[in-house]
Biotite code that builds the C-alpha atoms (Angstrom):
import biotite.structure as struc

atoms = struc.array([
    struc.Atom([-71.514, -24.383, -2.810], chain_id="A", res_id=1, res_name="UNK", atom_name="CA", element="C"),
    struc.Atom([-69.278, -26.990, -1.150], chain_id="A", res_id=2, res_name="UNK", atom_name="CA", element="C"),
    struc.Atom([-68.389, -30.331, -2.732], chain_id="A", res_id=3, res_name="UNK", atom_name="CA", element="C"),
    struc.Atom([-66.129, -33.292, -2.029], chain_id="A", res_id=4, res_name="UNK", atom_name="CA", element="C"),
    struc.Atom([-63.216, -31.719, -3.903], chain_id="A", res_id=5, res_name="UNK", atom_name="CA", element="C"),
    struc.Atom([-63.476, -28.643, -1.678], chain_id="A", res_id=6, res_name="UNK", atom_name="CA", element="C"),
    struc.Atom([-63.784, -30.577, 1.559], chain_id="A", res_id=7, res_name="UNK", atom_name="CA", element="C"),
    struc.Atom([-61.338, -33.463, 1.001], chain_id="A", res_id=8, res_name="UNK", atom_name="CA", element="C"),
    struc.Atom([-57.614, -32.878, 1.427], chain_id="A", res_id=9, res_name="UNK", atom_name="CA", element="C"),
    struc.Atom([-54.482, -34.994, 1.651], chain_id="A", res_id=10, res_name="UNK", atom_name="CA", element="C"),
    struc.Atom([-51.368, -33.959, 3.559], chain_id="A", res_id=11, res_name="UNK", atom_name="CA", element="C"),
    struc.Atom([-48.176, -35.564, 2.284], chain_id="A", res_id=12, res_name="UNK", atom_name="CA", element="C"),
    struc.Atom([-44.961, -36.309, 4.168], chain_id="A", res_id=13, res_name="UNK", atom_name="CA", element="C"),
    struc.Atom([-45.833, -34.799, 7.534], chain_id="A", res_id=14, res_name="UNK", atom_name="CA", element="C"),
    struc.Atom([-44.484, -35.982, 10.892], chain_id="A", res_id=15, res_name="UNK", atom_name="CA", element="C"),
    struc.Atom([-46.868, -37.889, 13.154], chain_id="A", res_id=16, res_name="UNK", atom_name="CA", element="C"),
    struc.Atom([-46.956, -36.573, 16.719], chain_id="A", res_id=17, res_name="UNK", atom_name="CA", element="C"),
    struc.Atom([-48.636, -38.472, 19.573], chain_id="A", res_id=18, res_name="UNK", atom_name="CA", element="C"),
    struc.Atom([-50.849, -40.575, 17.283], chain_id="A", res_id=19, res_name="UNK", atom_name="CA", element="C"),
    struc.Atom([-53.880, -42.002, 19.064], chain_id="A", res_id=20, res_name="UNK", atom_name="CA", element="C"),
    struc.Atom([-55.680, -43.772, 16.256], chain_id="A", res_id=21, res_name="UNK", atom_name="CA", element="C"),
    struc.Atom([-55.277, -47.436, 17.169], chain_id="A", res_id=22, res_name="UNK", atom_name="CA", element="C"),
    struc.Atom([-58.207, -46.884, 19.568], chain_id="A", res_id=23, res_name="UNK", atom_name="CA", element="C"),
    struc.Atom([-60.309, -44.082, 21.033], chain_id="A", res_id=24, res_name="UNK", atom_name="CA", element="C"),
    struc.Atom([-59.047, -41.801, 23.806], chain_id="A", res_id=25, res_name="UNK", atom_name="CA", element="C"),
    struc.Atom([-60.589, -39.057, 25.929], chain_id="A", res_id=26, res_name="UNK", atom_name="CA", element="C"),
    struc.Atom([-59.136, -36.408, 28.208], chain_id="A", res_id=27, res_name="UNK", atom_name="CA", element="C"),
    struc.Atom([-59.230, -37.315, 31.902], chain_id="A", res_id=28, res_name="UNK", atom_name="CA", element="C"),
    struc.Atom([-59.308, -34.101, 33.937], chain_id="A", res_id=29, res_name="UNK", atom_name="CA", element="C"),
    struc.Atom([-58.347, -35.914, 37.143], chain_id="A", res_id=30, res_name="UNK", atom_name="CA", element="C"),
    struc.Atom([-55.215, -37.439, 35.583], chain_id="A", res_id=31, res_name="UNK", atom_name="CA", element="C"),
    struc.Atom([-54.704, -34.433, 33.271], chain_id="A", res_id=32, res_name="UNK", atom_name="CA", element="C"),
    struc.Atom([-53.919, -36.630, 30.296], chain_id="A", res_id=33, res_name="UNK", atom_name="CA", element="C"),
    struc.Atom([-55.614, -38.590, 27.521], chain_id="A", res_id=34, res_name="UNK", atom_name="CA", element="C"),
    struc.Atom([-56.637, -42.114, 28.495], chain_id="A", res_id=35, res_name="UNK", atom_name="CA", element="C"),
    struc.Atom([-58.045, -45.058, 26.478], chain_id="A", res_id=36, res_name="UNK", atom_name="CA", element="C"),
    struc.Atom([-61.824, -45.281, 26.473], chain_id="A", res_id=37, res_name="UNK", atom_name="CA", element="C"),
    struc.Atom([-64.812, -46.856, 24.769], chain_id="A", res_id=38, res_name="UNK", atom_name="CA", element="C"),
    struc.Atom([-65.879, -45.297, 21.451], chain_id="A", res_id=39, res_name="UNK", atom_name="CA", element="C"),
    struc.Atom([-69.278, -44.351, 22.878], chain_id="A", res_id=40, res_name="UNK", atom_name="CA", element="C"),
    struc.Atom([-67.841, -42.525, 25.926], chain_id="A", res_id=41, res_name="UNK", atom_name="CA", element="C"),
    struc.Atom([-68.388, -38.776, 26.011], chain_id="A", res_id=42, res_name="UNK", atom_name="CA", element="C"),
    struc.Atom([-65.408, -36.959, 24.496], chain_id="A", res_id=43, res_name="UNK", atom_name="CA", element="C"),
    struc.Atom([-63.922, -40.078, 22.876], chain_id="A", res_id=44, res_name="UNK", atom_name="CA", element="C"),
    struc.Atom([-61.991, -39.591, 19.641], chain_id="A", res_id=45, res_name="UNK", atom_name="CA", element="C"),
    struc.Atom([-59.231, -40.830, 17.370], chain_id="A", res_id=46, res_name="UNK", atom_name="CA", element="C"),
    struc.Atom([-56.621, -38.067, 17.120], chain_id="A", res_id=47, res_name="UNK", atom_name="CA", element="C"),
    struc.Atom([-53.417, -37.369, 15.236], chain_id="A", res_id=48, res_name="UNK", atom_name="CA", element="C"),
    struc.Atom([-51.211, -34.333, 15.723], chain_id="A", res_id=49, res_name="UNK", atom_name="CA", element="C"),
    struc.Atom([-48.767, -33.645, 12.916], chain_id="A", res_id=50, res_name="UNK", atom_name="CA", element="C"),
    struc.Atom([-45.840, -31.348, 12.193], chain_id="A", res_id=51, res_name="UNK", atom_name="CA", element="C"),
    struc.Atom([-45.467, -29.666, 8.795], chain_id="A", res_id=52, res_name="UNK", atom_name="CA", element="C"),
    struc.Atom([-43.294, -27.144, 7.007], chain_id="A", res_id=53, res_name="UNK", atom_name="CA", element="C"),
    struc.Atom([-44.370, -23.565, 6.419], chain_id="A", res_id=54, res_name="UNK", atom_name="CA", element="C"),
    struc.Atom([-45.105, -24.394, 2.765], chain_id="A", res_id=55, res_name="UNK", atom_name="CA", element="C"),
    struc.Atom([-47.320, -27.315, 3.793], chain_id="A", res_id=56, res_name="UNK", atom_name="CA", element="C"),
    struc.Atom([-49.074, -25.178, 6.419], chain_id="A", res_id=57, res_name="UNK", atom_name="CA", element="C"),
    struc.Atom([-49.737, -22.423, 3.890], chain_id="A", res_id=58, res_name="UNK", atom_name="CA", element="C"),
    struc.Atom([-51.193, -24.889, 1.358], chain_id="A", res_id=59, res_name="UNK", atom_name="CA", element="C"),
    struc.Atom([-53.410, -26.477, 4.026], chain_id="A", res_id=60, res_name="UNK", atom_name="CA", element="C"),
    struc.Atom([-54.589, -23.086, 5.284], chain_id="A", res_id=61, res_name="UNK", atom_name="CA", element="C"),
    struc.Atom([-55.536, -21.987, 1.764], chain_id="A", res_id=62, res_name="UNK", atom_name="CA", element="C"),
    struc.Atom([-57.588, -25.157, 1.257], chain_id="A", res_id=63, res_name="UNK", atom_name="CA", element="C"),
    struc.Atom([-59.264, -24.734, 4.658], chain_id="A", res_id=64, res_name="UNK", atom_name="CA", element="C"),
    struc.Atom([-60.107, -21.150, 3.693], chain_id="A", res_id=65, res_name="UNK", atom_name="CA", element="C"),
    struc.Atom([-61.592, -22.377, 0.410], chain_id="A", res_id=66, res_name="UNK", atom_name="CA", element="C"),
    struc.Atom([-63.756, -24.845, 2.335], chain_id="A", res_id=67, res_name="UNK", atom_name="CA", element="C"),
    struc.Atom([-64.779, -22.162, 4.824], chain_id="A", res_id=68, res_name="UNK", atom_name="CA", element="C"),
    struc.Atom([-65.701, -19.660, 2.110], chain_id="A", res_id=69, res_name="UNK", atom_name="CA", element="C"),
    struc.Atom([-67.765, -22.282, 0.269], chain_id="A", res_id=70, res_name="UNK", atom_name="CA", element="C"),
    struc.Atom([-69.800, -23.092, 3.388], chain_id="A", res_id=71, res_name="UNK", atom_name="CA", element="C"),
    struc.Atom([-70.050, -19.798, 5.302], chain_id="A", res_id=72, res_name="UNK", atom_name="CA", element="C"),
    struc.Atom([-73.394, -18.081, 5.661], chain_id="A", res_id=73, res_name="UNK", atom_name="CA", element="C"),
    struc.Atom([-74.232, -14.386, 5.792], chain_id="A", res_id=74, res_name="UNK", atom_name="CA", element="C"),
    struc.Atom([-73.879, -14.188, 9.592], chain_id="A", res_id=75, res_name="UNK", atom_name="CA", element="C"),
    struc.Atom([-70.497, -15.959, 9.689], chain_id="A", res_id=76, res_name="UNK", atom_name="CA", element="C"),
    struc.Atom([-67.289, -13.938, 10.253], chain_id="A", res_id=77, res_name="UNK", atom_name="CA", element="C"),
    struc.Atom([-65.388, -13.160, 7.070], chain_id="A", res_id=78, res_name="UNK", atom_name="CA", element="C"),
    struc.Atom([-62.280, -14.991, 8.337], chain_id="A", res_id=79, res_name="UNK", atom_name="CA", element="C"),
    struc.Atom([-61.529, -17.750, 10.800], chain_id="A", res_id=80, res_name="UNK", atom_name="CA", element="C"),
    struc.Atom([-58.783, -17.651, 13.406], chain_id="A", res_id=81, res_name="UNK", atom_name="CA", element="C"),
    struc.Atom([-55.308, -19.042, 12.799], chain_id="A", res_id=82, res_name="UNK", atom_name="CA", element="C"),
    struc.Atom([-55.659, -22.798, 13.410], chain_id="A", res_id=83, res_name="UNK", atom_name="CA", element="C"),
    struc.Atom([-51.992, -23.811, 13.657], chain_id="A", res_id=84, res_name="UNK", atom_name="CA", element="C"),
    struc.Atom([-49.298, -23.523, 16.300], chain_id="A", res_id=85, res_name="UNK", atom_name="CA", element="C"),
    struc.Atom([-45.897, -22.259, 15.200], chain_id="A", res_id=86, res_name="UNK", atom_name="CA", element="C"),
    struc.Atom([-42.872, -23.995, 16.707], chain_id="A", res_id=87, res_name="UNK", atom_name="CA", element="C"),
    struc.Atom([-39.533, -22.438, 17.537], chain_id="A", res_id=88, res_name="UNK", atom_name="CA", element="C"),
    struc.Atom([-37.855, -24.092, 14.539], chain_id="A", res_id=89, res_name="UNK", atom_name="CA", element="C"),
    struc.Atom([-40.320, -22.487, 12.093], chain_id="A", res_id=90, res_name="UNK", atom_name="CA", element="C"),
    struc.Atom([-42.468, -25.584, 11.577], chain_id="A", res_id=91, res_name="UNK", atom_name="CA", element="C"),
    struc.Atom([-46.203, -25.698, 12.276], chain_id="A", res_id=92, res_name="UNK", atom_name="CA", element="C"),
    struc.Atom([-48.337, -28.212, 14.160], chain_id="A", res_id=93, res_name="UNK", atom_name="CA", element="C"),
    struc.Atom([-52.019, -29.030, 13.891], chain_id="A", res_id=94, res_name="UNK", atom_name="CA", element="C"),
    struc.Atom([-54.277, -32.016, 14.484], chain_id="A", res_id=95, res_name="UNK", atom_name="CA", element="C"),
    struc.Atom([-56.951, -34.102, 12.839], chain_id="A", res_id=96, res_name="UNK", atom_name="CA", element="C"),
    struc.Atom([-59.546, -36.062, 14.780], chain_id="A", res_id=97, res_name="UNK", atom_name="CA", element="C"),
    struc.Atom([-62.560, -38.288, 14.394], chain_id="A", res_id=98, res_name="UNK", atom_name="CA", element="C"),
    struc.Atom([-65.222, -38.610, 17.086], chain_id="A", res_id=99, res_name="UNK", atom_name="CA", element="C"),
    struc.Atom([-65.539, -42.078, 18.552], chain_id="A", res_id=100, res_name="UNK", atom_name="CA", element="C"),
    struc.Atom([-69.270, -42.137, 17.905], chain_id="A", res_id=101, res_name="UNK", atom_name="CA", element="C"),
    struc.Atom([-72.237, -40.214, 16.541], chain_id="A", res_id=102, res_name="UNK", atom_name="CA", element="C"),
    struc.Atom([-75.679, -40.687, 18.120], chain_id="A", res_id=103, res_name="UNK", atom_name="CA", element="C"),
    struc.Atom([-74.159, -43.449, 20.259], chain_id="A", res_id=104, res_name="UNK", atom_name="CA", element="C"),
    struc.Atom([-73.110, -45.401, 17.141], chain_id="A", res_id=105, res_name="UNK", atom_name="CA", element="C"),
    struc.Atom([-69.330, -46.062, 16.987], chain_id="A", res_id=106, res_name="UNK", atom_name="CA", element="C"),
    struc.Atom([-67.551, -44.601, 13.981], chain_id="A", res_id=107, res_name="UNK", atom_name="CA", element="C"),
    struc.Atom([-65.291, -46.654, 11.766], chain_id="A", res_id=108, res_name="UNK", atom_name="CA", element="C"),
    struc.Atom([-61.680, -46.501, 12.928], chain_id="A", res_id=109, res_name="UNK", atom_name="CA", element="C"),
    struc.Atom([-59.393, -44.520, 10.570], chain_id="A", res_id=110, res_name="UNK", atom_name="CA", element="C"),
    struc.Atom([-57.572, -47.014, 8.358], chain_id="A", res_id=111, res_name="UNK", atom_name="CA", element="C"),
    struc.Atom([-53.783, -47.402, 8.104], chain_id="A", res_id=112, res_name="UNK", atom_name="CA", element="C"),
    struc.Atom([-52.041, -48.186, 4.805], chain_id="A", res_id=113, res_name="UNK", atom_name="CA", element="C"),
    struc.Atom([-48.433, -48.919, 3.985], chain_id="A", res_id=114, res_name="UNK", atom_name="CA", element="C"),
    struc.Atom([-46.437, -47.048, 1.328], chain_id="A", res_id=115, res_name="UNK", atom_name="CA", element="C"),
    struc.Atom([-47.774, -49.424, -1.372], chain_id="A", res_id=116, res_name="UNK", atom_name="CA", element="C"),
    struc.Atom([-51.394, -48.781, -0.403], chain_id="A", res_id=117, res_name="UNK", atom_name="CA", element="C"),
    struc.Atom([-51.882, -52.126, 1.355], chain_id="A", res_id=118, res_name="UNK", atom_name="CA", element="C"),
    struc.Atom([-54.208, -51.926, 4.353], chain_id="A", res_id=119, res_name="UNK", atom_name="CA", element="C"),
    struc.Atom([-52.447, -52.653, 7.641], chain_id="A", res_id=120, res_name="UNK", atom_name="CA", element="C"),
    struc.Atom([-53.817, -54.881, 10.441], chain_id="A", res_id=121, res_name="UNK", atom_name="CA", element="C"),
    struc.Atom([-56.369, -53.492, 12.908], chain_id="A", res_id=122, res_name="UNK", atom_name="CA", element="C"),
    struc.Atom([-53.858, -53.673, 15.773], chain_id="A", res_id=123, res_name="UNK", atom_name="CA", element="C"),
    struc.Atom([-51.149, -51.735, 13.886], chain_id="A", res_id=124, res_name="UNK", atom_name="CA", element="C"),
    struc.Atom([-49.475, -49.141, 16.123], chain_id="A", res_id=125, res_name="UNK", atom_name="CA", element="C"),
    struc.Atom([-48.308, -45.911, 14.474], chain_id="A", res_id=126, res_name="UNK", atom_name="CA", element="C"),
    struc.Atom([-45.278, -44.489, 16.264], chain_id="A", res_id=127, res_name="UNK", atom_name="CA", element="C"),
    struc.Atom([-44.320, -40.957, 17.174], chain_id="A", res_id=128, res_name="UNK", atom_name="CA", element="C"),
    struc.Atom([-42.057, -39.278, 14.605], chain_id="A", res_id=129, res_name="UNK", atom_name="CA", element="C"),
    struc.Atom([-43.138, -41.469, 11.687], chain_id="A", res_id=130, res_name="UNK", atom_name="CA", element="C"),
    struc.Atom([-43.512, -39.866, 8.258], chain_id="A", res_id=131, res_name="UNK", atom_name="CA", element="C"),
    struc.Atom([-47.096, -40.126, 7.021], chain_id="A", res_id=132, res_name="UNK", atom_name="CA", element="C"),
    struc.Atom([-49.656, -38.993, 4.471], chain_id="A", res_id=133, res_name="UNK", atom_name="CA", element="C"),
    struc.Atom([-52.968, -38.004, 6.045], chain_id="A", res_id=134, res_name="UNK", atom_name="CA", element="C"),
    struc.Atom([-56.397, -37.938, 4.366], chain_id="A", res_id=135, res_name="UNK", atom_name="CA", element="C"),
    struc.Atom([-58.839, -35.525, 6.021], chain_id="A", res_id=136, res_name="UNK", atom_name="CA", element="C"),
    struc.Atom([-62.194, -33.854, 5.451], chain_id="A", res_id=137, res_name="UNK", atom_name="CA", element="C"),
    struc.Atom([-62.434, -30.097, 6.061], chain_id="A", res_id=138, res_name="UNK", atom_name="CA", element="C"),
    struc.Atom([-65.464, -29.282, 8.219], chain_id="A", res_id=139, res_name="UNK", atom_name="CA", element="C"),
    struc.Atom([-66.260, -25.532, 8.497], chain_id="A", res_id=140, res_name="UNK", atom_name="CA", element="C"),
    struc.Atom([-68.223, -24.439, 11.585], chain_id="A", res_id=141, res_name="UNK", atom_name="CA", element="C"),
    struc.Atom([-69.544, -21.327, 13.311], chain_id="A", res_id=142, res_name="UNK", atom_name="CA", element="C"),
    struc.Atom([-70.635, -21.933, 16.895], chain_id="A", res_id=143, res_name="UNK", atom_name="CA", element="C"),
    struc.Atom([-69.061, -20.479, 20.050], chain_id="A", res_id=144, res_name="UNK", atom_name="CA", element="C"),
    struc.Atom([-66.092, -19.755, 17.803], chain_id="A", res_id=145, res_name="UNK", atom_name="CA", element="C"),
    struc.Atom([-65.528, -20.325, 14.119], chain_id="A", res_id=146, res_name="UNK", atom_name="CA", element="C"),
    struc.Atom([-63.058, -22.224, 12.010], chain_id="A", res_id=147, res_name="UNK", atom_name="CA", element="C"),
    struc.Atom([-62.420, -25.409, 10.047], chain_id="A", res_id=148, res_name="UNK", atom_name="CA", element="C"),
    struc.Atom([-61.810, -28.712, 11.792], chain_id="A", res_id=149, res_name="UNK", atom_name="CA", element="C"),
    struc.Atom([-60.015, -31.612, 10.103], chain_id="A", res_id=150, res_name="UNK", atom_name="CA", element="C"),
    struc.Atom([-61.911, -34.897, 10.276], chain_id="A", res_id=151, res_name="UNK", atom_name="CA", element="C"),
    struc.Atom([-59.473, -37.807, 10.103], chain_id="A", res_id=152, res_name="UNK", atom_name="CA", element="C"),
    struc.Atom([-60.164, -40.366, 7.352], chain_id="A", res_id=153, res_name="UNK", atom_name="CA", element="C"),
    struc.Atom([-57.037, -42.471, 6.898], chain_id="A", res_id=154, res_name="UNK", atom_name="CA", element="C"),
    struc.Atom([-53.254, -42.532, 7.307], chain_id="A", res_id=155, res_name="UNK", atom_name="CA", element="C"),
    struc.Atom([-50.595, -43.852, 4.926], chain_id="A", res_id=156, res_name="UNK", atom_name="CA", element="C"),
    struc.Atom([-47.287, -44.742, 6.570], chain_id="A", res_id=157, res_name="UNK", atom_name="CA", element="C"),
    struc.Atom([-44.328, -43.617, 4.453], chain_id="A", res_id=158, res_name="UNK", atom_name="CA", element="C"),
    struc.Atom([-41.559, -44.203, 7.007], chain_id="A", res_id=159, res_name="UNK", atom_name="CA", element="C"),
    struc.Atom([-42.277, -46.000, 10.301], chain_id="A", res_id=160, res_name="UNK", atom_name="CA", element="C"),
    struc.Atom([-39.980, -44.988, 13.143], chain_id="A", res_id=161, res_name="UNK", atom_name="CA", element="C"),
    struc.Atom([-39.046, -47.562, 15.816], chain_id="A", res_id=162, res_name="UNK", atom_name="CA", element="C"),
    struc.Atom([-40.965, -47.288, 19.061], chain_id="A", res_id=163, res_name="UNK", atom_name="CA", element="C"),
    struc.Atom([-38.891, -45.729, 21.842], chain_id="A", res_id=164, res_name="UNK", atom_name="CA", element="C"),
    struc.Atom([-38.991, -46.971, 25.398], chain_id="A", res_id=165, res_name="UNK", atom_name="CA", element="C"),
    struc.Atom([-40.056, -44.458, 28.019], chain_id="A", res_id=166, res_name="UNK", atom_name="CA", element="C"),
    struc.Atom([-36.695, -44.384, 29.824], chain_id="A", res_id=167, res_name="UNK", atom_name="CA", element="C"),
    struc.Atom([-36.368, -41.412, 32.210], chain_id="A", res_id=168, res_name="UNK", atom_name="CA", element="C"),
    struc.Atom([-32.632, -41.948, 32.832], chain_id="A", res_id=169, res_name="UNK", atom_name="CA", element="C"),
    struc.Atom([-29.436, -40.735, 31.148], chain_id="A", res_id=170, res_name="UNK", atom_name="CA", element="C"),
    struc.Atom([-26.298, -42.891, 30.911], chain_id="A", res_id=171, res_name="UNK", atom_name="CA", element="C"),
    struc.Atom([-24.159, -42.589, 34.080], chain_id="A", res_id=172, res_name="UNK", atom_name="CA", element="C"),
    struc.Atom([-21.083, -44.330, 35.488], chain_id="A", res_id=173, res_name="UNK", atom_name="CA", element="C"),
    struc.Atom([-21.922, -47.327, 37.646], chain_id="A", res_id=174, res_name="UNK", atom_name="CA", element="C"),
    struc.Atom([-23.397, -50.817, 37.597], chain_id="A", res_id=175, res_name="UNK", atom_name="CA", element="C"),
    struc.Atom([-23.722, -52.587, 34.247], chain_id="A", res_id=176, res_name="UNK", atom_name="CA", element="C"),
    struc.Atom([-25.486, -55.892, 33.643], chain_id="A", res_id=177, res_name="UNK", atom_name="CA", element="C"),
    struc.Atom([-22.972, -58.415, 32.269], chain_id="A", res_id=178, res_name="UNK", atom_name="CA", element="C"),
    struc.Atom([-23.880, -60.456, 29.214], chain_id="A", res_id=179, res_name="UNK", atom_name="CA", element="C"),
    struc.Atom([-22.259, -63.586, 30.679], chain_id="A", res_id=180, res_name="UNK", atom_name="CA", element="C"),
    struc.Atom([-24.328, -63.556, 33.896], chain_id="A", res_id=181, res_name="UNK", atom_name="CA", element="C"),
    struc.Atom([-26.111, -66.924, 34.199], chain_id="A", res_id=182, res_name="UNK", atom_name="CA", element="C"),
    struc.Atom([-29.341, -67.815, 35.968], chain_id="A", res_id=183, res_name="UNK", atom_name="CA", element="C"),
    struc.Atom([-30.952, -71.220, 36.326], chain_id="A", res_id=184, res_name="UNK", atom_name="CA", element="C"),
    struc.Atom([-34.410, -69.829, 35.669], chain_id="A", res_id=185, res_name="UNK", atom_name="CA", element="C"),
    struc.Atom([-33.466, -67.510, 32.779], chain_id="A", res_id=186, res_name="UNK", atom_name="CA", element="C"),
    struc.Atom([-34.830, -68.955, 29.502], chain_id="A", res_id=187, res_name="UNK", atom_name="CA", element="C"),
    struc.Atom([-32.743, -66.574, 27.385], chain_id="A", res_id=188, res_name="UNK", atom_name="CA", element="C"),
    struc.Atom([-29.190, -67.632, 28.436], chain_id="A", res_id=189, res_name="UNK", atom_name="CA", element="C"),
    struc.Atom([-28.467, -69.344, 25.136], chain_id="A", res_id=190, res_name="UNK", atom_name="CA", element="C"),
    struc.Atom([-29.569, -66.358, 23.052], chain_id="A", res_id=191, res_name="UNK", atom_name="CA", element="C"),
    struc.Atom([-27.230, -63.474, 22.138], chain_id="A", res_id=192, res_name="UNK", atom_name="CA", element="C"),
    struc.Atom([-27.709, -60.372, 24.261], chain_id="A", res_id=193, res_name="UNK", atom_name="CA", element="C"),
    struc.Atom([-28.137, -57.169, 22.299], chain_id="A", res_id=194, res_name="UNK", atom_name="CA", element="C"),
    struc.Atom([-26.678, -53.908, 23.481], chain_id="A", res_id=195, res_name="UNK", atom_name="CA", element="C"),
    struc.Atom([-29.545, -51.721, 24.722], chain_id="A", res_id=196, res_name="UNK", atom_name="CA", element="C"),
    struc.Atom([-30.300, -48.707, 22.613], chain_id="A", res_id=197, res_name="UNK", atom_name="CA", element="C"),
    struc.Atom([-29.627, -45.284, 24.058], chain_id="A", res_id=198, res_name="UNK", atom_name="CA", element="C"),
    struc.Atom([-32.855, -43.335, 24.240], chain_id="A", res_id=199, res_name="UNK", atom_name="CA", element="C"),
    struc.Atom([-32.755, -39.747, 23.077], chain_id="A", res_id=200, res_name="UNK", atom_name="CA", element="C"),
    struc.Atom([-33.981, -37.137, 25.505], chain_id="A", res_id=201, res_name="UNK", atom_name="CA", element="C"),
    struc.Atom([-37.234, -35.444, 24.588], chain_id="A", res_id=202, res_name="UNK", atom_name="CA", element="C"),
    struc.Atom([-36.878, -31.774, 23.868], chain_id="A", res_id=203, res_name="UNK", atom_name="CA", element="C"),
    struc.Atom([-38.937, -29.302, 25.841], chain_id="A", res_id=204, res_name="UNK", atom_name="CA", element="C"),
    struc.Atom([-42.064, -28.020, 24.081], chain_id="A", res_id=205, res_name="UNK", atom_name="CA", element="C"),
    struc.Atom([-41.570, -24.790, 22.196], chain_id="A", res_id=206, res_name="UNK", atom_name="CA", element="C"),
    struc.Atom([-43.246, -21.663, 23.544], chain_id="A", res_id=207, res_name="UNK", atom_name="CA", element="C"),
    struc.Atom([-46.532, -20.663, 21.938], chain_id="A", res_id=208, res_name="UNK", atom_name="CA", element="C"),
    struc.Atom([-46.391, -18.075, 19.194], chain_id="A", res_id=209, res_name="UNK", atom_name="CA", element="C"),
    struc.Atom([-47.979, -14.743, 20.039], chain_id="A", res_id=210, res_name="UNK", atom_name="CA", element="C"),
    struc.Atom([-51.558, -14.581, 18.701], chain_id="A", res_id=211, res_name="UNK", atom_name="CA", element="C"),
    struc.Atom([-50.898, -11.240, 16.999], chain_id="A", res_id=212, res_name="UNK", atom_name="CA", element="C"),
    struc.Atom([-47.893, -12.687, 15.171], chain_id="A", res_id=213, res_name="UNK", atom_name="CA", element="C"),
    struc.Atom([-49.970, -15.662, 13.985], chain_id="A", res_id=214, res_name="UNK", atom_name="CA", element="C"),
    struc.Atom([-52.688, -13.320, 12.756], chain_id="A", res_id=215, res_name="UNK", atom_name="CA", element="C"),
    struc.Atom([-50.147, -11.390, 10.690], chain_id="A", res_id=216, res_name="UNK", atom_name="CA", element="C"),
    struc.Atom([-48.930, -14.671, 9.162], chain_id="A", res_id=217, res_name="UNK", atom_name="CA", element="C"),
    struc.Atom([-52.482, -15.502, 8.082], chain_id="A", res_id=218, res_name="UNK", atom_name="CA", element="C"),
    struc.Atom([-52.874, -12.043, 6.557], chain_id="A", res_id=219, res_name="UNK", atom_name="CA", element="C"),
    struc.Atom([-49.761, -12.685, 4.454], chain_id="A", res_id=220, res_name="UNK", atom_name="CA", element="C"),
    struc.Atom([-51.044, -16.115, 3.410], chain_id="A", res_id=221, res_name="UNK", atom_name="CA", element="C"),
    struc.Atom([-54.348, -14.583, 2.335], chain_id="A", res_id=222, res_name="UNK", atom_name="CA", element="C"),
    struc.Atom([-52.570, -12.365, -0.199], chain_id="A", res_id=223, res_name="UNK", atom_name="CA", element="C"),
])
């Protein structure tokens, strides 16, 4: 029989990837990307992808399996499919989400806390690459497929990374804006000009791990 101890889980010191928990988003098939939306829109959700080490992935998988085994019925498959994606560097990625609403009633937004456990403002923006602890609820299911989803409860920010500008350009030889350039309508002339930060290039996404290889990993973790 399942209980809160079986279903609740906390991930510690994982890397936040594309956090969308300051408001609800849904996938727009026309734009082929996630866009902001109202909580009651169809497909709306708060989502957080995260990157973890192999040790963290193994511990999470074992807890998800415990939750699955405690909930599964006689007609459920004995095992559920590998839920994680393996990256080229050996790390694993997964996601937690919370639906924007149930029965047309908006859900409570997942809370953010700082490292001391102090609740952060409603408009706090978690940035990509930040180190976080994530509280989730394991939800086993058996429908068109079977598995264990992670329902997002709250996020604790351990190390907040600065937000990066979306600059598509590399540094090249050519025109540079001069700090001593004056303009009559520039209200910032008397303030020191800071050197702009060089934005790191985003690395290309790693190729997906072969499904058979992932299945063999799970078999080893089950031992």
